[in-house]
C-alpha positions as CSV (number, residue, x, y, z in Angstrom):
1,M,221.7,46.0,204.0
2,P,220.9,45.3,207.8
3,L,217.5,43.7,208.5
4,I,216.2,46.7,210.6
5,D,216.7,48.8,207.3
6,D,215.0,46.2,205.0
7,L,212.2,45.9,207.2
8,Q,211.6,49.9,207.9
9,K,211.6,50.3,204.0
10,I,208.6,48.2,203.4
11,I,206.3,49.2,206.5
12,K,204.9,52.5,208.1
13,G,205.4,51.3,211.6
14,E,208.6,51.5,213.9
15,V,211.2,48.7,213.7
16,L,213.6,48.8,216.5
17,N,216.7,47.0,217.4
18,D,218.5,48.8,220.3
19,N,219.7,47.0,223.1
20,E,216.9,48.4,225.5
21,T,214.0,47.4,223.5
22,L,215.8,43.8,222.6
23,T,216.5,43.1,226.3
24,K,212.7,44.1,227.3
25,Y,211.3,42.1,224.6
26,S,213.5,39.0,225.4
27,K,211.3,38.0,228.3
28,D,207.5,37.7,229.1
29,A,206.1,36.3,232.1
30,S,207.9,32.9,231.9
31,I,211.2,31.3,233.1
32,F,212.6,31.9,229.7
33,E,214.8,34.4,228.1
34,I,215.3,34.7,224.2
35,K,216.7,37.7,222.7
36,P,215.2,38.9,219.3
37,Q,216.9,40.5,216.3
38,V,214.3,43.2,215.8
39,V,211.1,44.3,217.2
40,I,208.3,45.7,215.1
41,F,205.3,47.8,215.8
42,P,203.0,47.5,212.7
43,K,200.9,50.6,212.1
44,D,198.1,48.1,210.5
45,T,197.5,44.9,208.9
46,E,199.1,46.0,205.6
47,D,202.3,46.3,207.7
48,I,201.9,42.8,208.9
49,K,201.4,41.4,205.5
50,A,204.5,43.1,204.3
51,V,206.6,41.7,206.8
52,V,205.2,38.1,206.0
53,N,205.8,38.5,202.5
54,F,209.3,40.0,202.9
55,I,210.1,36.6,205.0
56,N,208.6,34.5,202.3
57,Q,211.0,36.5,199.9
58,H,214.1,35.9,201.8
59,P,214.0,31.9,202.7
60,K,217.6,31.9,203.4
61,D,217.8,34.2,206.1
62,N,215.7,31.8,208.4
63,L,213.3,34.6,209.6
64,S,210.3,34.0,211.9
65,I,207.3,36.2,213.4
66,T,206.5,36.1,217.0
67,A,203.3,38.1,217.6
68,R,203.0,39.7,221.1
69,S,201.1,42.3,222.9
70,A,201.0,42.7,226.7
71,G,203.7,40.0,227.1
72,T,201.8,38.4,230.0
73,D,202.5,34.8,228.5
74,M,203.6,32.5,231.2
75,T,204.9,29.8,228.9
76,G,207.4,31.5,226.7
77,G,205.0,32.0,224.0
78,A,205.7,35.6,223.4
79,I,209.5,35.7,222.8
80,G,211.4,34.5,219.9
81,E,214.9,34.9,218.2
82,S,214.0,36.6,215.1
83,I,211.4,39.2,214.7
84,I,209.1,40.4,217.4
85,L,205.7,41.9,216.3
86,D,204.1,44.2,219.0
87,V,200.5,44.8,218.0
88,S,199.7,46.6,221.5
89,K,200.9,49.9,220.4
90,N,198.7,50.5,217.2
91,L,196.3,47.6,216.7
92,N,194.6,48.4,220.0
93,Q,191.1,49.8,219.0
94,L,187.4,49.0,219.6
95,I,185.9,48.7,216.0
96,A,182.3,48.1,216.8
97,L,180.0,47.7,219.7
98,T,176.6,46.2,219.2
99,D,173.8,45.2,221.7
100,D,175.3,41.7,221.9
101,S,178.7,41.7,220.2
102,A,181.9,43.7,220.0
103,T,184.5,43.7,217.3
104,V,188.1,44.5,218.5
105,Q,191.6,44.5,217.3
106,P,194.2,42.1,219.1
107,G,196.2,44.7,221.0
108,M,193.6,46.3,223.0
109,L,193.8,45.6,226.8
110,Y,191.3,43.9,228.4
111,R,190.5,46.3,230.9
112,D,189.9,49.1,228.3
113,F,187.7,46.6,226.4
114,E,185.5,45.9,229.3
115,A,185.2,49.5,230.1
116,Q,183.6,50.2,227.0
117,T,181.4,46.9,226.9
118,L,179.9,47.7,230.6
119,Q,178.6,51.0,228.9
120,K,176.2,48.8,227.1
121,G,175.7,46.5,230.1
122,L,177.7,43.7,228.6
123,I,180.8,41.5,229.4
124,L,183.0,39.0,227.7
125,P,182.6,36.3,230.6
126,T,186.0,34.5,229.9
127,Y,188.5,37.2,231.3
128,P,191.4,35.6,233.1
129,A,192.7,36.7,236.4
130,S,195.4,38.9,234.6
131,R,192.5,41.0,233.3
132,E,194.1,44.2,234.4
133,I,197.4,43.5,232.4
134,C,196.3,41.3,229.3
135,T,195.1,42.0,226.0
136,V,192.3,40.5,224.0
137,G,194.5,39.1,221.5
138,G,196.5,37.3,224.1
139,M,193.4,35.9,225.6
140,V,192.5,34.6,222.3
141,A,195.9,33.2,221.4
142,T,196.3,31.4,224.8
143,N,192.8,30.2,225.1
144,A,192.7,32.0,228.3
145,G,190.0,31.5,230.8
146,G,189.1,32.7,234.3
147,E,186.5,32.7,237.2
148,L,183.5,32.9,235.3
149,E,184.3,29.9,233.1
150,L,182.8,27.6,235.4
151,T,179.2,28.9,234.4
152,Y,179.7,30.2,231.1
153,G,182.3,28.2,229.5
154,P,185.5,28.8,227.6
155,I,186.4,31.7,224.9
156,N,185.7,29.6,222.0
157,K,182.0,29.9,222.9
158,Y,182.1,33.6,222.6
159,L,184.3,34.2,219.5
160,T,182.1,34.4,216.6
161,E,184.6,35.5,213.9
162,V,188.7,36.0,213.6
163,K,190.7,37.7,211.0
164,V,194.2,36.1,210.8
165,I,197.0,36.7,208.4
166,L,198.4,33.5,207.2
167,A,201.7,32.2,205.7
168,D,200.8,33.4,202.2
169,G,200.6,37.2,203.6
170,N,196.9,37.5,203.1
171,E,194.2,38.2,205.5
172,Y,191.2,35.8,206.1
173,T,188.2,35.6,208.0
174,F,187.5,32.7,209.9
175,G,183.9,31.5,211.6
176,S,181.3,29.1,211.4
177,L,180.3,27.5,207.8
178,D,177.3,25.3,207.2
179,S,178.2,22.4,204.6
180,Q,177.4,24.3,201.8
181,G,180.0,27.1,202.6
182,L,182.6,24.5,203.5
183,D,182.0,23.0,200.1
184,A,182.8,26.3,198.5
185,K,185.8,27.1,200.6
186,I,187.2,23.5,199.5
187,A,186.5,24.1,195.7
188,Q,188.6,27.2,196.0
189,Q,192.1,26.7,194.1
190,D,193.9,28.9,196.5
191,F,196.0,28.7,199.7
192,E,192.9,29.2,201.7
193,G,190.9,26.5,199.8
194,K,193.9,24.0,200.4
195,I,193.5,24.6,204.1
196,Y,189.9,24.0,204.3
197,K,190.3,20.8,202.4
198,D,193.5,19.3,204.4
199,I,192.0,20.3,207.8
200,F,188.4,18.7,206.9
201,D,190.3,15.4,205.5
202,L,192.4,15.3,208.5
203,I,189.6,15.6,210.9
204,Y,187.2,13.2,208.9
205,E,189.8,10.4,208.6
206,N,190.9,10.5,212.1
207,E,187.6,11.3,213.9
208,K,187.5,8.4,216.1
209,L,191.1,9.0,217.2
210,I,190.4,12.7,218.0
211,K,187.5,11.8,220.0
212,Q,189.2,9.4,222.3
213,A,192.1,11.7,222.8
214,R,190.1,14.7,224.3
215,P,191.1,15.5,227.9
216,Q,188.3,14.5,230.2
217,T,188.4,18.0,231.7
218,S,185.9,21.3,231.4
219,K,189.0,23.1,229.7
220,N,192.1,22.6,228.1
221,S,194.4,24.7,226.0
222,T,197.0,22.2,224.8
223,G,197.5,21.1,221.3
224,F,195.3,22.4,218.8
225,D,191.5,22.3,219.5
226,L,190.7,19.6,216.6
227,W,187.6,18.5,218.6
228,D,185.5,21.5,217.9
229,V,186.4,22.4,214.4
230,W,183.7,20.1,212.9
231,D,180.5,18.9,214.5
232,G,179.0,17.1,211.5
233,E,177.0,20.1,210.4
234,N,179.1,23.4,211.1
235,F,182.9,23.7,210.2
236,D,184.9,26.3,211.9
237,L,188.5,27.1,211.7
238,S,188.3,29.9,214.2
239,K,188.6,27.0,216.8
240,L,192.2,26.3,215.6
241,I,193.4,29.7,215.9
242,I,192.1,30.0,219.5
243,G,195.1,28.6,221.8
244,S,197.4,28.4,218.8
245,Q,199.9,30.9,220.3
246,G,200.6,32.7,217.2
247,T,202.0,29.4,215.6
248,L,199.2,29.2,212.6
249,G,198.9,33.0,211.8
250,I,198.7,36.5,213.3
251,I,195.4,37.5,214.5
252,T,194.2,41.1,213.3
253,E,190.7,41.3,214.4
254,I,188.1,39.5,216.4
255,K,184.5,39.5,216.9
256,F,182.9,38.3,220.4
257,K,179.5,37.6,221.5
258,L,178.8,39.3,224.7
259,I,176.3,38.5,227.8
260,K,174.7,40.7,230.2
261,P,176.2,39.8,233.6
262,K,173.7,38.9,236.7
263,K,172.5,42.2,238.5
264,H,173.5,41.0,242.1
265,Q,176.1,39.0,243.7
266,V,176.6,37.6,247.2
267,L,180.0,36.1,248.2
268,L,180.3,33.1,250.5
269,V,183.9,33.4,252.0
270,I,185.4,30.3,253.3
271,S,188.6,30.0,255.4
272,L,190.2,26.5,255.8
273,P,192.7,25.9,258.5
274,N,194.0,22.9,256.5
275,L,193.4,21.0,253.4
276,S,192.1,17.7,255.1
277,E,188.3,18.5,254.2
278,L,188.8,20.6,250.9
279,D,187.7,18.0,248.5
280,T,184.4,17.4,250.3
281,V,183.9,21.2,251.1
282,V,184.4,21.7,247.1
283,Q,181.7,19.1,246.2
284,K,179.2,20.6,248.8
285,V,179.6,24.2,247.5
286,L,179.5,23.0,243.8
287,E,175.8,21.3,244.6
288,H,174.5,24.8,244.7
289,K,175.9,26.1,241.5
290,P,177.9,29.3,242.3
291,E,178.7,31.4,239.2
292,S,182.5,31.1,240.1
293,F,184.4,29.4,242.8
294,E,187.9,30.6,243.4
295,C,190.8,30.3,245.7
296,F,194.0,31.2,246.9
297,D,196.5,30.2,249.7
298,D,198.2,31.6,252.8
299,Q,201.3,32.6,250.9
300,T,199.2,35.0,248.6
301,L,197.4,36.1,251.7
302,K,200.6,36.9,253.2
303,L,201.9,39.0,250.4
304,A,198.6,40.9,250.3
305,A,198.8,41.6,254.0
306,D,202.3,42.7,253.8
307,H,202.0,45.0,250.6
308,A,198.3,46.2,251.4
309,W,199.0,49.9,250.5
310,D,200.8,48.8,247.0
311,L,197.7,46.4,246.7
312,T,195.4,49.4,246.6
313,K,197.6,51.7,244.7
314,N,194.8,51.9,241.8
315,F,192.1,53.3,243.9
316,K,191.5,57.0,244.4
317,H,193.0,58.5,247.5
318,S,189.9,58.4,249.7
319,D,188.9,54.9,248.4
320,R,192.5,53.7,248.8
321,I,192.5,54.4,252.4
322,S,189.2,52.8,253.0
323,A,190.5,49.7,251.1
324,Y,193.7,49.6,252.9
325,F,191.8,49.6,256.5
326,N,189.6,46.8,255.2
327,L,192.8,44.5,254.7
328,L,193.8,45.3,258.4
329,P,192.3,42.0,259.8
330,E,194.5,40.1,257.6
331,K,197.6,42.1,258.5
332,I,196.9,41.3,262.1
333,Q,196.4,37.7,261.3
334,N,199.5,37.6,259.6
335,R,201.5,39.2,262.5
336,Q,199.9,36.6,264.8
337,N,200.8,33.9,262.3
338,R,197.0,33.0,262.3
339,L,196.4,33.2,258.5
340,P,194.1,30.6,257.1
341,N,195.8,27.8,254.8
342,L,193.3,28.3,252.2
343,V,190.5,30.7,251.4
344,L,187.7,29.8,249.2
345,L,185.5,32.3,247.3
346,A,182.1,31.1,246.2
347,N,180.1,33.9,244.3
348,F,176.3,33.2,243.9
349,T,174.5,35.7,241.5
350,S,171.1,36.3,240.2
351,D,168.9,39.2,238.8
352,E,167.1,39.1,242.0
353,K,169.0,40.2,245.2
354,D,167.1,38.0,247.6
355,E,167.7,34.9,245.4
356,A,171.5,35.3,245.2
357,L,171.7,35.8,249.0
358,Q,169.3,32.5,249.5
359,K,171.8,30.5,247.5
360,A,174.7,31.6,249.5
361,Q,172.8,31.1,252.8
362,T,171.9,27.7,251.5
363,A,175.3,26.8,250.5
364,M,176.8,28.1,253.9
365,E,174.4,25.9,255.8
366,T,175.7,22.7,254.3
367,L,179.3,23.6,255.8
368,K,178.4,23.7,259.6
369,S,179.7,20.5,260.2
370,F,183.2,21.4,258.9
371,N,186.3,22.6,260.8
372,L,186.1,26.1,259.0
373,K,185.2,29.6,258.9
374,A,182.4,31.0,256.4
375,E,181.0,34.3,256.2
376,I,178.6,35.9,253.6
377,K,179.6,39.1,251.9
378,K,176.6,41.1,250.6
379,S,178.0,44.5,249.3
380,D,180.6,45.2,246.7
381,K,182.5,47.1,249.3
382,A,182.6,43.9,251.7
383,Q,183.7,41.6,248.8
384,E,186.3,44.1,247.4
385,K,189.3,43.0,249.0
386,Y,188.8,39.3,248.5
387,W,188.6,39.8,244.7
388,L,191.4,42.3,245.0
389,I,193.9,39.7,246.4
390,R,192.6,37.1,244.0
391,H,193.0,39.1,240.7
392,K,196.2,40.9,241.9
393,S,197.9,37.6,243.3
394,F,200.2,37.0,240.3
395,G,201.1,40.5,240.1
396,L,202.1,40.6,243.8
397,L,204.3,37.4,243.2
398,M,206.1,39.1,240.4
399,K,206.9,42.2,242.2
400,Y,207.6,40.9,245.8
401,S,209.5,37.6,245.4
402,K,212.7,39.2,247.0
403,G,215.3,37.8,244.7
404,L,213.2,34.7,244.1
405,K,211.5,34.4,240.5
406,A,207.8,33.4,240.1
407,S,208.6,30.2,238.2
408,S,205.6,29.1,236.2
409,F,205.8,25.4,235.2
410,I,203.3,23.3,237.0
411,D,201.1,26.5,237.1
412,D,198.0,25.3,235.2
413,V,197.1,21.7,236.1
414,I,193.1,20.7,235.9
415,V,191.5,17.5,236.6
416,K,187.7,16.8,237.1
417,P,186.7,17.9,240.5
418,E,185.4,14.5,241.3
419,Y,188.9,13.4,241.4
420,L,189.9,16.0,243.8
421,P,189.7,13.5,246.8
422,Q,192.5,11.1,245.5
423,F,194.5,13.8,243.3
424,L,195.1,16.5,245.9
425,P,196.9,14.4,248.4
426,K,199.0,12.7,245.9
427,L,199.8,16.2,244.3
428,N,200.8,17.5,247.7
429,E,203.0,14.4,248.3
430,T,204.7,14.9,245.0
431,I,205.7,18.5,245.5
432,A,206.6,18.3,249.3
433,P,210.1,16.9,248.8
434,Y,211.0,19.9,247.0
435,K,210.0,22.5,249.5
436,D,213.5,23.1,250.5
437,K,214.2,24.7,247.1
438,M,211.1,26.7,246.6
439,V,208.2,28.5,248.2
440,Y,205.1,27.7,246.3
441,T,201.7,29.2,246.2
442,L,198.2,27.9,245.3
443,A,195.6,29.9,243.7
444,G,192.9,29.2,240.7
445,H,189.6,27.8,239.8
446,I,188.9,25.4,242.4
447,G,185.3,24.7,241.3
448,D,186.3,23.0,238.2
449,G,189.6,21.3,239.5
450,N,192.1,24.1,238.0
451,F,195.0,25.0,240.1
452,H,197.5,27.5,239.6
453,I,200.8,26.3,241.5
454,I,203.5,29.0,241.2
455,P,206.7,28.2,242.8
456,L,209.0,31.1,244.0
457,M,212.7,29.8,243.1
458,D,216.3,31.1,243.2
459,L,216.9,30.6,239.6
460,T,220.7,31.7,239.8
461,R,221.1,28.2,241.5
462,E,221.8,25.3,238.9
463,D,220.7,22.8,241.6
464,V,217.3,24.5,241.8
465,R,216.8,25.1,238.0
466,A,217.5,21.3,237.9
467,I,214.4,20.3,239.8
468,I,211.9,22.1,237.2
469,P,212.0,19.3,234.4
470,E,212.1,16.6,237.1
471,L,209.1,18.0,239.1
472,M,207.1,18.6,235.8
473,E,207.5,14.9,235.0
474,K,206.2,13.9,238.4
475,V,203.3,16.2,238.5
476,F,202.3,15.8,234.9
477,K,202.5,12.0,235.2
478,L,199.8,12.4,238.0
479,V,197.6,14.7,235.9
480,F,197.8,11.8,233.2
481,E,196.8,9.2,235.8
482,Y,193.5,11.3,236.3
483,K,193.1,11.9,232.7
484,G,193.4,15.6,233.3
485,S,195.2,18.4,231.1
486,I,198.7,20.0,232.0
487,S,197.2,23.2,231.1
488,A,193.6,24.4,231.3
489,E,194.3,28.0,230.2
490,H,197.8,28.9,230.1
491,N,198.9,27.0,226.9
492,D,202.0,25.1,225.8
493,G,204.5,27.5,224.6
494,L,208.2,26.6,225.5
495,I,207.3,25.2,228.6
496,R,204.9,22.6,228.1
497,G,205.0,21.7,224.5
498,P,207.7,19.0,224.8
499,Y,205.0,17.0,226.9
500,L,202.6,17.0,224.1
501,P,203.5,13.5,223.0
502,E,203.3,12.0,226.4
503,M,200.0,13.7,227.1
504,Y,198.3,12.6,223.6
505,G,200.3,9.8,222.3
506,D,202.2,10.1,219.1
507,D,199.3,9.3,216.8
508,V,197.4,12.4,217.8
509,Y,200.7,14.5,218.3
510,Q,201.4,13.9,214.5
511,L,197.9,15.1,213.7
512,F,199.0,18.5,215.6
513,K,202.3,18.5,213.7
514,K,200.1,18.2,210.4
515,V,198.1,21.1,211.4
516,K,201.1,23.3,211.7
517,E,202.5,21.9,208.5
518,I,198.9,22.8,206.7
519,F,198.9,26.3,207.8
520,D,202.6,27.2,208.2
521,P,204.4,25.0,205.9
522,K,207.5,27.0,206.1
523,N,207.4,27.4,210.0
524,I,207.5,31.3,209.9
525,F,205.1,31.6,212.8
526,N,206.3,31.2,216.4
527,P,208.9,28.4,216.0
528,H,209.8,26.3,219.0
529,K,206.2,26.8,220.6
530,K,203.7,24.1,221.1
531,I,204.2,21.3,218.5
532,D,207.8,22.7,217.6
533,A,209.1,22.6,221.3
534,T,211.8,20.4,222.6
535,F,213.1,20.0,225.7
536,E,216.7,20.9,224.7
537,Y,215.8,24.1,223.1
538,S,213.6,25.1,226.1
539,L,216.0,24.3,228.8
540,N,218.8,26.0,226.8
541,H,216.9,29.3,227.1
542,M,215.8,29.0,230.8
543,V,216.8,32.4,232.7
544,K,219.7,31.7,235.1
545,G,218.4,34.4,237.6
């Protein structure tokens, strides 16, 4: 009996294998393409359990599951050659909302989630720039971050519990346990108990090695987060699920701690004609503790100016016209070839309006001696276009690359801001020889040294595709030199997984492999990603157009 029929018999949701569906799900936001056998839209968690159990009952069929929701993964983490399990159609509800927390299913779009939490005056402050198109499950699976992480920290500070279906087909809840709770779990004579025991032993026996291997950056989404599982008092396996890209199990429910955002914000917009003083400007602004500190470059700004009407398409008609006219200065600068090389957005917040303004004014005063333009934007209306450009930049790249593909492979490097004076010139020198084969944009979270460099490339050309591993090797070597991470927010997937041994060394890499074996001994969850990734497999599945 065909696989689609076998699966449809055991679940309530849809199972599809028509060419249109398989083609759609063979891609995510990465430079890879892998055609699956079937795509499943589970109706509920029981459907997911049934699929896992089916795979366990048919080991000779070499089946696996790649969980997926919005498909915005930039590493190839949301594609696979066996079963794609899309949770966005049915597992997309807000289950509970209190005065300080929310419980949600993984397939819920972040924009819908935030719309509901804001009704209680609350937010999850770790949203990414792709907040309009990503889901909360994808955010957890990739350990995604964004502009507010500079102040509020990573997503693992806000996830308090996660439900996961593991390789035995059962659903478990992971959260923080004290020593008594940990002992009780280890004493269990079952699959869950063995996981707790084996992970505890692995961390305890390799504590020094693990500690020494931690990247010296404020955020990191590579490997498995062995650093935060156990602090000597509390033990929390949810830390391993965060950023695991569906390689350890399938997320079915998430509980987040939420915060109240500050009431007032004032934006300091800094336009740099060149990058010669960037490192010093960044350090000066950081001294005044902005809530967020973002950037985008002239290529991104040019796209926004060229496509201003499309950029504002989600506004109501009258608001759209106003938003469009607010972008006219950029359109004029673009035509006159006077766009700044880089725009920095330093956002200062407070519950007191005057205090937020004072912070921005003080920061601007320290920049008077520099060759730059600095402006304070007080109102939401005045700030609107800058955040629109920043948040929509990746979408613009995807849509208007005119035969060139937005190619994510050096898109998420991070070093400590104090290294920027040495790191940035070397980064530019490393990329410069390849400018004849690509146009690249730079945006990201400059306040914590995290840059999103997304080249536009003609991947139909073999000579252009060939520079990807070559340039990755050079850029990542530079990142390692400054004790950084090759991915702060976007994770490993197919693209960076093969570099984990080089980043961490073989001893730590073997610990990561052991984590995978403990959770997923038969390798049924998202194979060929992260720990299971190889250069050969990844390069063989790179798109050719």
